[in-house]
C-alpha positions as CSV (number, residue, x, y, z in Angstrom):
1,M,0.0,0.0,0.0
2,A,1.4,3.4,-0.9
3,P,2.0,5.8,1.9
4,T,-0.9,8.1,2.9
5,H,1.1,11.3,2.2
6,S,1.5,10.4,-1.4
7,R,-2.2,11.1,-2.0
8,Q,-2.1,14.6,-0.6
9,P,-1.1,16.4,-3.8
10,A,-4.0,15.0,-5.7
11,K,-6.4,16.0,-2.9
12,I,-4.9,19.5,-2.8
13,V,-5.3,19.9,-6.6
14,L,-8.9,18.6,-6.5
15,A,-9.7,21.0,-3.6
16,S,-8.1,23.9,-5.5
17,I,-10.2,23.1,-8.6
18,L,-13.4,23.0,-6.6
19,L,-12.5,26.3,-4.9
20,L,-11.8,28.0,-8.1
21,A,-15.0,26.7,-9.6
22,L,-17.0,28.0,-6.7
23,L,-15.2,31.4,-6.7
24,G,-15.8,31.7,-10.5
25,T,-19.5,31.1,-10.5
26,P,-21.2,33.6,-8.1
27,A,-21.9,36.3,-10.8
28,R,-23.4,33.7,-13.2
29,S,-25.5,31.9,-10.6
30,A,-26.8,35.0,-8.8
31,F,-27.6,37.1,-11.8
32,R,-31.3,37.2,-12.8
33,E,-32.0,38.2,-16.3
34,S,-35.1,40.1,-15.3
35,A,-34.2,43.6,-14.1
36,P,-35.6,44.6,-10.7
37,L,-36.3,48.1,-12.1
38,R,-38.4,48.9,-15.2
39,V,-39.2,52.3,-16.7
40,K,-42.5,52.7,-18.5
41,G,-45.1,55.3,-19.6
42,S,-45.8,57.3,-22.8
43,F,-48.2,59.2,-24.9
44,V,-47.1,59.5,-28.5
45,I,-49.0,61.0,-31.5
46,A,-47.7,60.8,-35.1
47,A,-49.5,62.4,-38.0
48,I,-49.1,63.3,-41.6
49,C,-50.1,66.9,-42.2
50,K,-49.7,69.2,-45.2
51,D,-46.1,70.2,-44.2
52,G,-44.9,66.6,-43.6
53,I,-44.7,64.2,-40.7
54,I,-45.0,65.5,-37.1
55,V,-44.5,63.4,-34.0
56,A,-45.2,64.5,-30.4
57,S,-44.5,62.8,-27.1
58,D,-44.6,63.5,-23.4
59,S,-41.4,63.1,-21.3
60,R,-42.4,61.0,-18.3
61,G,-40.6,57.9,-17.2
62,M,-42.3,55.8,-14.5
63,L,-40.1,53.6,-12.3
64,K,-41.7,50.3,-11.4
65,D,-40.5,47.3,-9.4
66,R,-40.6,43.7,-10.4
67,Q,-44.2,43.4,-9.2
68,G,-45.3,46.3,-11.4
69,R,-45.8,48.7,-8.5
70,R,-45.2,52.3,-9.4
71,I,-42.5,53.8,-7.2
72,A,-41.5,57.2,-8.7
73,Y,-41.2,59.2,-11.9
74,Y,-39.0,61.6,-13.7
75,D,-39.8,64.0,-16.6
76,L,-36.7,63.8,-18.6
77,N,-37.3,60.6,-20.5
78,Q,-36.4,60.7,-24.3
79,K,-39.1,59.0,-26.4
80,I,-38.4,60.4,-29.9
81,F,-35.2,59.2,-31.6
82,P,-33.9,60.7,-34.8
83,I,-32.6,58.0,-37.1
84,A,-31.0,59.8,-40.1
85,N,-33.9,61.4,-41.9
86,N,-36.4,59.0,-40.2
87,L,-37.4,58.7,-36.6
88,I,-38.5,56.1,-34.1
89,A,-40.7,56.9,-31.2
90,D,-41.2,54.8,-28.1
91,T,-44.7,54.4,-26.5
92,G,-44.0,51.6,-24.1
93,Y,-41.0,50.5,-21.9
94,A,-38.0,52.8,-21.8
95,S,-35.8,50.2,-20.2
96,L,-34.3,46.8,-21.3
97,N,-33.3,43.6,-19.5
98,D,-29.7,44.2,-20.5
99,A,-27.0,45.1,-17.9
100,R,-24.8,47.0,-20.3
101,I,-27.5,48.8,-22.3
102,S,-30.4,49.1,-19.8
103,F,-32.1,52.1,-21.5
104,L,-33.9,52.2,-24.9
105,S,-32.4,55.7,-25.5
106,A,-28.9,54.2,-25.4
107,L,-29.8,51.4,-27.8
108,M,-31.4,53.9,-30.2
109,S,-28.3,56.1,-30.0
110,H,-26.0,53.3,-31.0
111,F,-28.4,52.1,-33.7
112,A,-28.6,55.6,-35.2
113,Q,-24.8,55.6,-35.6
114,S,-24.7,52.1,-37.2
115,P,-24.8,51.2,-40.9
116,S,-27.9,49.2,-40.1
117,S,-29.9,52.4,-39.6
118,R,-29.2,53.7,-43.2
119,V,-32.3,52.2,-44.7
120,D,-35.6,53.6,-45.9
121,V,-38.5,53.8,-43.4
122,A,-40.2,50.7,-44.8
123,Q,-37.1,48.6,-43.9
124,L,-36.4,50.4,-40.6
125,P,-38.5,48.1,-38.3
126,G,-36.8,44.9,-39.5
127,S,-33.3,46.5,-39.5
128,Y,-33.8,47.8,-36.0
129,F,-35.0,44.5,-34.5
130,A,-32.1,42.7,-36.2
131,Y,-29.7,45.2,-34.7
132,A,-31.2,44.8,-31.2
133,G,-30.9,41.0,-31.5
134,S,-27.2,41.2,-32.4
135,T,-26.3,43.9,-29.9
136,L,-28.2,42.9,-26.8
137,G,-28.1,39.7,-24.7
138,A,-30.9,37.2,-25.2
139,A,-33.0,38.7,-22.4
140,G,-32.4,42.2,-23.5
141,A,-33.3,41.4,-27.1
142,Q,-36.5,39.8,-25.9
143,S,-37.4,42.8,-23.8
144,A,-36.9,45.0,-26.9
145,K,-39.7,43.2,-28.6
146,V,-42.3,44.3,-26.0
147,Q,-41.8,48.0,-26.8
148,T,-44.6,49.6,-28.8
149,L,-42.8,51.8,-31.4
150,V,-43.7,54.3,-34.1
151,F,-41.5,54.4,-37.2
152,A,-41.8,57.5,-39.4
153,G,-40.2,58.9,-42.5
154,F,-40.4,59.3,-46.3
155,K,-40.0,56.6,-48.8
156,E,-39.1,58.5,-51.9
157,D,-41.8,61.2,-51.9
158,R,-44.3,59.3,-49.8
159,P,-44.7,59.8,-46.1
160,I,-45.1,56.6,-44.0
161,L,-46.1,56.0,-40.4
162,C,-45.7,52.5,-39.0
163,M,-46.7,51.3,-35.6
164,Y,-45.2,48.1,-34.1
165,D,-47.6,46.8,-31.4
166,G,-45.0,45.1,-29.2
167,E,-47.2,44.9,-26.1
168,S,-49.9,42.7,-27.6
169,S,-49.9,41.4,-31.2
170,R,-46.3,42.2,-32.1
171,T,-47.4,43.1,-35.6
172,T,-46.6,46.2,-37.6
173,R,-49.2,48.3,-39.5
174,C,-48.3,51.2,-41.7
175,R,-50.2,54.1,-43.3
176,S,-49.5,57.0,-45.6
177,S,-52.2,59.4,-44.3
178,G,-53.9,60.3,-41.1
179,Y,-52.5,59.8,-37.6
180,L,-51.5,57.2,-35.1
181,S,-51.9,57.5,-31.3
182,S,-50.6,55.4,-28.4
183,P,-52.5,55.0,-26.2
184,K,-55.2,54.6,-28.9
185,E,-57.3,57.8,-28.7
186,E,-59.6,59.6,-31.0
187,I,-58.0,63.0,-31.2
188,F,-60.4,65.9,-31.7
189,G,-58.9,68.3,-34.3
190,L,-56.8,65.7,-36.2
191,Q,-59.7,64.3,-38.3
192,K,-58.5,66.4,-41.3
193,V,-54.9,66.5,-40.3
194,S,-53.8,66.5,-44.0
195,S,-54.9,70.1,-44.2
196,L,-53.0,71.3,-41.1
197,S,-49.6,73.0,-40.9
198,F,-46.9,71.9,-38.5
199,A,-47.9,74.7,-36.1
200,E,-51.6,73.9,-36.2
201,A,-51.0,70.1,-35.6
202,A,-48.4,70.8,-32.9
203,Q,-50.9,72.9,-31.0
204,I,-53.5,70.1,-31.0
205,M,-51.0,67.5,-30.1
206,R,-49.7,69.5,-27.1
207,K,-53.2,70.1,-25.8
208,T,-54.2,66.5,-26.2
209,I,-51.1,65.2,-24.3
210,D,-51.3,67.8,-21.6
211,D,-55.1,67.2,-21.1
212,Y,-54.5,63.5,-20.8
213,A,-51.7,64.0,-18.4
214,A,-53.8,66.2,-16.2
215,A,-56.6,63.7,-16.2
216,V,-54.5,60.7,-15.0
217,Q,-52.2,62.5,-12.5
218,P,-50.3,61.2,-10.8
219,G,-49.7,58.9,-13.7
220,S,-47.3,57.6,-16.4
221,V,-47.9,60.5,-18.7
222,G,-46.6,64.0,-18.1
223,G,-43.7,66.5,-18.3
224,P,-42.8,68.6,-21.3
225,V,-44.3,67.8,-24.7
226,V,-41.5,67.2,-27.3
227,I,-42.1,67.5,-31.0
228,R,-40.1,66.3,-34.0
229,V,-41.0,67.1,-37.7
230,V,-39.8,65.3,-40.8
231,T,-40.0,66.6,-44.4
232,R,-38.7,65.0,-47.6
233,S,-35.4,66.8,-47.1
234,D,-35.0,67.5,-43.4
235,S,-35.7,66.3,-39.9
236,K,-35.6,68.6,-36.9
237,W,-37.0,69.4,-33.4
238,F,-40.0,71.7,-33.5
239,G,-39.3,74.1,-30.6
240,G,-37.1,73.2,-27.7
241,R,-36.3,69.8,-26.2
242,P,-35.1,68.8,-22.8
243,D,-31.5,68.0,-22.0
244,W,-32.0,64.3,-21.6
245,P,-29.7,62.3,-19.3
246,N,-27.0,60.2,-20.9
247,W,-27.9,56.8,-19.2
248,Q,-26.5,53.6,-20.6
249,S,-27.1,51.3,-17.6
250,F,-29.0,51.5,-14.3
251,T,-25.6,52.4,-12.6
252,D,-25.8,55.7,-14.5
253,L,-29.3,56.4,-13.2
254,A,-28.1,55.6,-9.7
255,D,-25.2,58.0,-10.1
256,D,-27.4,60.9,-11.2
257,Y,-29.9,60.0,-8.4
258,R,-27.2,60.3,-5.8
259,K,-26.0,63.6,-7.2
260,S,-29.6,64.9,-7.5
261,S,-28.9,65.7,-11.2
262,V,-32.4,64.5,-12.3
263,P,-35.5,65.2,-10.1
264,F,-37.5,62.2,-9.1
265,Y,-41.0,62.4,-7.7
266,L,-42.5,59.8,-5.3
267,M,-45.8,58.2,-6.0
268,P,-48.5,58.5,-3.3
269,G,-47.8,56.2,-0.4
270,I,-44.2,55.5,-1.4
271,S,-41.3,56.5,0.9
272,K,-37.9,57.7,-0.2
273,A,-36.4,54.6,1.4
274,E,-38.3,52.5,-1.1
275,L,-37.1,54.5,-4.0
276,D,-33.5,54.3,-2.7
277,E,-33.8,50.5,-2.4
278,L,-35.2,50.2,-5.9
279,I,-32.5,52.3,-7.5
280,D,-29.8,50.4,-5.6
281,D,-31.3,47.1,-6.6
282,G,-31.2,48.2,-10.3
283,A,-27.6,49.4,-10.0
284,N,-26.5,46.2,-8.3
285,W,-28.3,44.1,-10.9
286,A,-26.4,46.0,-13.7
287,R,-23.1,45.5,-12.0
288,L,-23.7,41.8,-11.4
289,G,-24.8,41.4,-15.0
290,M,-21.8,43.2,-16.4
291,A,-19.5,41.1,-14.3
292,A,-21.1,37.9,-15.6
293,S,-21.1,39.0,-19.2
294,S,-17.4,40.1,-19.1
295,E,-16.4,36.5,-19.2
296,K,-17.9,36.3,-22.6
297,P,-17.4,39.7,-24.3
298,N,-19.8,40.6,-27.0
299,V,-17.8,41.5,-30.1
300,N,-20.8,43.1,-31.7
301,A,-21.5,45.4,-28.8
302,P,-21.4,49.1,-29.6
303,V,-18.9,51.5,-28.1
304,I,-20.4,52.9,-24.9
305,G,-20.6,56.6,-24.3
306,S,-21.0,58.0,-27.8
307,H,-24.1,59.7,-29.1
308,P,-25.1,61.3,-32.4
309,P,-25.0,65.1,-32.3
310,D,-28.8,65.4,-32.8
311,R,-30.3,63.3,-30.0
């Protein structure tokens, strides 16, 4: 029989392997793909008037926990995204189940800079979803499909509005006249929108969104109304626009929250301690997810921190 001490090196090696395995797995095993923090809420109206295409949105972002409970809101949430001479507007979730790119605004910014965005408006939905699928992780790409989005632009000389209904049927319907609204509302004053100027349509859109926000307060619609117009040769903001925060992940939101750079407003019955906990949970989730994904870097991921000049 071999001496007992001769087996020790094998035992030490085996123990070391087990220890390394245990030390190497916490991020993967503890990470949940579903974010503890979601941002939702929107009112978007898109119309084709005599001057071209006009799209308006509110600016509210409602923070919800995993159970869907509304915790707080902020009124600096970008919902209209210029994509070359087209645009995409978000009328659903503003956040994604992706630790690196947790906000739709960040994904849209990267998409706007990519060659994938250089397509006409009829091809824009397919190109965008293909880009999201190749850029985000599996859970993030899936969460991008539950956005309800408006795609707007000109195909040759023809204005086109398309709405992707991501929160129910996940189908896309398009039209070249009239208007689209999410939530679906019959908007008084837009029945003959083809005869209206940008200024006339903008006035009706602002009033509609402001009236709706006042009726549902405190709710998921509110803040400044932002308007973008598109013609055959140009795309620009109609009036001013807020200085939106440059958030990539929930860690960025947490940093701005701690610095009080962005005002947050508590929902009735919610304490600041509950908001603190939710934002900390979101930041910790993002850090854990980034640590887990760093073991398998995404070569297709965009460079973080860059934005097109006309956000």
